[in-house]
N, C-alpha and C positions, 0 to 999 in steps of 0.2 A: 505494498500499499504507498502508495505518494502521500505526504501532509503537505500543508501550505501556511508560512506563518500569515498573521493576520496584517503585517507592511505588506508583502507579497497580494494577497488577496486587495487587497485596498489598493494596490497600481493596477493589478490585470483588470480590474473593472471597472476604473478610470479609463485606460486604454481602448477598452471593448466600447465603453460612452460613448469615446471620438471619436470612432469608427464607424459608429450608428448602423450595424449589423446582425441582427438578434442571428444569425447564422453561424457568427465566428466562435470557433472554440480556440484552447492555446493550446498547440502542439508544442510537446518538449521532448527533445531525442541527443542520444549521445555520437557521436562521433570521433572516428579515429585522428588520434594529433600528432602521430609520428613520436618522434621523441620525448614531447611536452606530456604525452598521455594521450587521454580522452581529453574532448570539447563538448560542452553542454551548451544546448541550441534551445532557443524558443523563436515560435511565430505565432502569427493568426492562422487560421485554416478553416475550411468552411468543410471539407469534404475527409469524412472517415472512412479509412482504407480497410480491407477485409480486415489484414493483420493488426488492428489499432484495438489498443484498450481503452475504452471512454472509460471514464473516472469525472461524476460528477464532485463539484465545488464549490459549496455557494449557490451562487447566480449564474453559476457557467461550468463548462467541460473541459478536463483535460484530453486532450489526446495522443499516446505514445505510443509507437511501433513495440513489436513484437523483441526485437533485438535490445531495443534500449531498455525497454523494462527489466531484461536481466539486469542492466544494470545500475537502473534507477529505483529497484526492489527496496521500500524503505528509505527513500532521499527525502528531505525537506526542500522543499524552495523556497526562498527567502529572500527579499529586497530591502536592498540599504539605500540610502542618500545622504551621503556625509561630505564631509571635506576630500576624498577621494574621488567622490562621485558617484554616479547612480550606478547600482551595480544588482 
């Protein structure tokens, strides 16, 4: 199961409202990063693929492909906005 911090939930909700598209879902994924290890990514997507997990989080859905789910199991999505920037 993937969890999400309250700050991430608020930021995602804000971004989805800006997009003004009720069909958008948050897609999170893992990519091979070579020497630096894995890289984690986020995008908005309207389409659920056949191998996607769809996780309801608050008032939106998170999509995770089956390969990425292997690496994201028990992960937490967080959002921080501080002197170092937003991430």
